[in-house]
C-alpha positions in Angstrom: 16.1 -6.9 23.4 15.2 -5.3 20.4 13.0 -5.9 17.0 13.8 -5.1 13.7 10.5 -3.6 12.0 10.6 -2.8 7.9 8.0 -1.1 6.6 7.6 0.4 9.8 5.6 3.4 8.5 3.4 2.3 5.6 -0.3 1.5 6.5 0.2 -1.9 8.1 3.8 -1.5 9.7 2.6 1.5 10.9 -0.1 -0.2 13.1 2.1 -3.1 14.1 4.5 -0.7 15.7 1.6 1.3 17.4 -0.1 -1.7 18.7 3.3 -3.1 19.7 3.8 -0.6 22.1 0.2 -1.0 23.7 1.3 -4.3 24.9 5.3 -4.5 25.3 8.1 -1.8 26.3 10.6 -3.8 24.0 12.3 -1.1 21.7 11.6 -1.0 18.0 13.7 0.2 15.3 11.8 1.2 12.2 13.0 0.7 8.7 11.3 2.7 5.9 11.8 4.4 3.2 9.1 7.1 3.1 8.0 6.5 -0.5 4.5 7.4 -1.7 2.6 5.4 0.9 5.3 5.9 3.8 4.0 8.6 5.9 5.8 9.2 9.2 2.9 11.7 10.1 1.5 7.3 11.3 3.8 7.2 14.5 3.7 11.1 15.3 2.5 10.0 18.8 6.3 8.2 19.2 8.0 11.3 17.9 10.0 11.6 21.6 9.8 8.4 22.2 12.9 6.2 23.0 12.0 2.9 22.5 11.2 3.7 19.2 14.2 4.5 16.5 13.3 5.7 13.2 15.8 5.2 10.4 14.5 6.0 6.9 16.7 3.8 4.4 16.3 1.2 1.7 15.7 -2.5 2.3 17.9 -3.3 -1.0 21.1 -1.3 1.1 23.1 -4.2 2.5 25.4 -1.8 4.3 22.9 -0.2 5.8 21.1 -3.4 6.8 24.2 -4.7 8.5 25.0 -1.7 10.2 21.6 -1.9 11.8 22.2 -4.8 13.2 25.4 -5.1 14.2 24.1 -1.9 16.3 21.3 -2.7 17.5 20.9 -6.8 17.6 17.4 -7.0 17.1 15.9 -10.7 18.4 13.5 -10.7 15.1 13.4 -9.2 11.9 9.7 -8.3 11.0 9.5 -7.8 6.8 6.5 -5.3 6.4 8.4 -3.5 3.5 6.6 -4.1 0.2 5.2 -2.4 -3.1 1.9 -3.7 -2.3 -1.0 -2.2 -4.8 -1.8 -4.0 -7.9 -2.9 -1.4 -10.0 0.6 0.1 -9.9 2.1 -3.2 -10.0 0.6 -3.7 -13.5 1.2 0.2 -14.4 5.3 -0.4 -13.2 6.1 -3.9 -12.4 9.8 -2.7 -12.1 9.6 -0.7 -8.8 7.3 -4.7 -7.5 10.6 -6.5 -8.1 13.1 -3.9 -7.0 11.3 -4.4 -3.4 9.5 -7.1 -2.9 12.1 -9.3 -4.3 15.6 -7.7 -4.4 15.0 -6.3 -1.1 13.7 -9.6 0.6 16.9 -11.2 -0.7 18.9 -8.7 0.6 17.5 -8.7 3.8 17.8 -12.3 3.7 21.4 -12.4 3.1 21.9 -9.7 6.0 20.0 -11.7 8.2 21.8 -14.9 7.3 25.4 -13.5 8.1 23.7 -12.0 11.3 22.3 -15.5 12.6 25.4 -17.1 11.2 27.3 -15.3 13.9 24.9 -15.1 17.1 25.7 -18.2 19.7 23.2 -19.6 22.2 20.1 -18.7 23.6 20.4 -15.7 21.3 20.7 -18.0 18.4 18.4 -20.5 18.8 15.7 -17.2 19.9 16.3 -15.0 16.5 13.5 -15.0 13.9 12.9 -13.7 10.8 8.9 -12.8 10.2 8.2 -12.3 6.4 4.9 -10.6 6.2 2.8 -11.5 2.9 -0.4 -12.1 1.1 -3.4 -13.9 0.6 -2.9 -12.9 -3.2 -0.3 -14.9 -3.9 -2.4 -18.1 -4.2 -5.0 -17.0 -7.0 -8.2 -16.7 -7.4 -10.9 -18.3 -6.2 -14.3 -19.5 -7.7 -17.5 -19.1 -5.7 -17.9 -22.6 -5.1 -13.8 -23.0 -3.5 -12.9 -24.0 -0.3 -11.0 -20.5 1.2 -7.4 -20.5 0.7 -5.1 -22.7 3.0 -1.7 -23.1 3.9 -1.1 -26.2 1.5 -2.8 -24.4 -2.0 -0.7 -24.1 -4.8 0.4 -20.7 -5.4 -0.9 -19.0 -8.4 0.0 -15.4 -9.2 -2.3 -13.7 -11.6 -0.7 -9.7 -11.8 2.8 -8.7 -10.8 2.3 -7.3 -7.4 1.4 -11.1 -6.5 3.9 -12.9 -8.7 6.5 -10.2 -6.7 5.5 -11.4 -3.5 5.0 -14.9 -4.2 8.7 -14.8 -5.3 9.6 -13.6 -1.7 8.0 -16.1 0.1 9.5 -18.9 -2.1 13.1 -17.2 -1.4 12.1 -16.9 2.7 11.2 -20.7 2.3 14.6 -21.3 0.7 16.9 -19.9 3.0 15.4 -21.8 5.5 15.6 -25.3 4.5 18.9 -24.6 2.3 20.3 -22.3 5.6 18.7 -23.0 8.1 17.4 -19.3 8.5 14.6 -19.4 11.5 11.9 -18.1 9.6 8.1 -17.7 10.0 5.8 -16.4 7.1 2.2 -15.6 7.6 0.0 -14.7 4.5 -3.3 -11.9 5.8 -6.7 -11.5 3.6 -7.2 -7.5 2.6 -6.2 -5.5 5.5 -8.7 -2.3 6.5 -8.4 0.8 9.2 -7.1 3.4 10.4 -3.9 5.2 8.3 -4.4 3.1 5.2 -3.4 5.2 2.0 -5.9 6.0 0.1 -5.9 4.2 -3.1 -7.0 1.3 -1.4 -10.8 0.5 -1.5 -12.1 1.5 1.0 -10.5 4.8 2.3 -10.8 6.1 -1.4 -14.5 5.7 -1.1 -14.6 7.4 2.4 -12.6 10.8 1.4 -14.0 10.5 -2.8 -17.1 10.3 -0.9 -16.6 13.1 1.6 -15.6 15.0 -1.2 -18.7 14.6 -3.5 -16.2 12.4 -6.2 -17.6 9.7 -8.1 -17.1 6.1 -6.1 -15.0 4.2 -8.6 -15.9 0.4 -8.8 -14.1 -1.6 -11.3 -16.6 -4.3 -13.5 -19.4 -5.2 -11.8 -18.2 -4.5 -8.4 -19.4 -8.0 -7.5 -15.3 -8.9 -6.8 -15.3 -10.8 -3.4 -12.0 -10.2 -0.5 -11.7 -11.6 3.3 -11.5 -8.3 4.9 -9.1 -8.3 8.4 -8.8 -5.2 10.6 -5.3 -4.4 11.0 -5.4 -4.5 14.7 -6.3 -7.9 14.6 -3.7 -9.1 12.0 -1.1 -7.4 13.9 -2.1 -9.7 17.0 -2.4 -12.6 14.5 1.6 -11.7 13.7 2.6 -11.3 17.7 1.2 -14.6 17.9 2.9 -16.5 15.1 6.0 -14.1 15.9 6.3 -15.6 20.0 4.8 -19.1 19.1 5.0 -20.0 15.4 6.7 -23.3 14.1 10.0 -22.6 12.2 10.0 -22.6 8.6 5.8 -22.6 8.8 3.3 -20.7 6.9 0.3 -19.3 8.9 -2.9 -17.6 7.1 -4.3 -14.8 8.7 -7.8 -14.0 7.7 -10.9 -12.1 8.7 -14.1 -14.6 8.1 -15.2 -11.6 6.3 -16.1 -12.6 2.8 -17.7 -9.1 1.0 -18.4 -8.4 -2.2 -16.7 -4.7 -3.1 -19.5 -3.1 -4.4 -21.3 -4.5 -0.5 -17.9 -2.4 0.8 -19.0 0.2 -1.0 -22.8 0.5 -0.2 -21.6 -0.3 3.4 -19.4 2.7 3.9 -22.2 4.9 2.0 -24.6 3.8 4.6 -22.1 4.4 7.7 -21.7 7.7 5.8 -25.3 8.7 5.8 -25.8 8.0 9.5 -22.3 9.6 10.8 -21.8 12.5 8.2 -25.1 13.3 6.2 -24.4 14.9 3.4 -27.3 17.7 2.1 -27.2 17.2 -1.7 -28.5 13.2 -0.7 -27.5 10.0 0.0 -23.5 8.8 -0.8 -24.7 5.6 -2.9 -25.5 8.2 -5.6 -22.0 8.9 -6.2 -21.6 5.1 -7.5 -19.9 5.0 -10.4 -18.8 1.6 -12.4 -15.0 1.7 -14.4 -14.1 -0.7 -16.6 -12.6 -3.7 -14.8 -8.7 -4.0 -14.1 -6.4 -6.7 -16.3 -6.7 -10.0 -14.4 -8.7 -8.5 -11.6 -8.9 -11.6 -9.3 -12.3 -12.9 -9.1 -12.7 -13.6 -5.2 -10.1 -14.6 -2.5 -10.4 -16.2 1.2 -8.8 -17.4 3.7 -8.9 -20.4 5.6 -7.4 -19.1 9.3 -8.0 -23.0 10.9 -4.3 -23.3 11.5 -3.1 -20.4 13.1 -6.8 -20.8 15.4 -5.8 -24.8 16.2 -1.8 -23.7 16.6 -1.6 -20.5 18.2 -5.1 -20.0 19.8 -5.6 -16.9 17.4 -8.9 -15.5 15.9 -9.9 -12.2 14.8 -11.5 -9.9 17.4 -13.8 -7.5 14.8 -16.1 -8.9 12.7 -16.3 -6.8 9.9 -19.9 -4.7 11.0 -17.3 -3.4 14.2 -14.3 -2.8 12.1 -15.7 -0.8 9.4 -17.3 0.9 11.7 -14.2 2.1 13.6 -12.5 2.6 10.1 -15.2 5.1 8.7 -15.5 6.7 12.3 -10.9 7.7 12.1 -11.8 9.0 8.7 -14.1 11.3 10.1 -12.0 12.3 12.5 -9.0 12.6 11.2 -9.8 14.4 7.8 -6.4 16.5 8.5 -4.1 13.3 8.2 -6.3 12.4 4.7 -5.8 16.2 3.5 -2.2 16.0 3.9 -2.1 12.9 2.2 -3.8 13.8 -0.9 -0.9 15.2 -2.4 -1.0 16.6 -6.3 1.1 12.5 -6.8 -1.3 11.2 -5.8 -4.3 13.2 -7.6 -2.2 12.3 -10.8 -2.1 8.3 -10.1 -6.3 8.5 -9.4 -6.5 10.4 -12.5 -4.5 7.8 -14.7 -6.4 4.8 -13.2 -10.2 5.9 -13.0 -10.0 7.7 -16.2 -10.2 11.5 -14.1 
């Protein structure tokens, strides 16, 4: 028994692989292109582990996908691989269309050919698990109920549009060809190994370096925050027991405004690594809002709790403390991630 994980060297994917081996000895074939956000150092603890087979490659490479499926004959594909940063999608949408749309299409076609040739229990037990985002649902007003699985898709950025397209492809391949799929749409993840262009790790590494903490607009954009290992456990629950063709929203029940996130990070750093120059909140700097910035996301995660018995184990208070502590204990990881290319990106996005 083996599973194929795409994007397993990225933030969520690497956490999933590490978490998988805490509760299972089932081997993982890990396919990742190792673009800027993919980092094999995340998986250093598995370097000599025979259960983990790493393959550097592109999900748009059909011949490679076919070869991996034929050689390893996985019982499931868990598809994380994606371009995922909204800001980057605004500056360069082409890469998002290629990876998120063309890449998902390529995987679906390879999986369909592989699955169609299976027989018996191998065929009935095969799963294609597509990992997506709450951003496909668009933006909520302050008094709107959280996103449910039945919400209409209203993507507002090139990133969310590309993920919405991939969700539609997965649905269509199930209804047209019978491919056994499940889809999960998660809220904002945070935790260890998060590439520091996203809000929480950016605030941590900038604060420790004494740099400005850039906050878009008025900072009142609200997100539902999900600790990454909770997301991993939710995916395992859906992979094991989810109904074919169904979508399950995975959320943390933790709505927080961006400015409150930043202030919480500052307060934790004041406690855990005081700065002689003064409270870290002095570094908060408001910058011009990004185009089409969604105001609020929130996930209604009652379906996965009702059907599969899943709920997040972490509160935001416990998860954010663990996250800040991890970055303080792993500053060498952050320093190696902060390459020249990354610094150029931050300068371009936040104006220096």
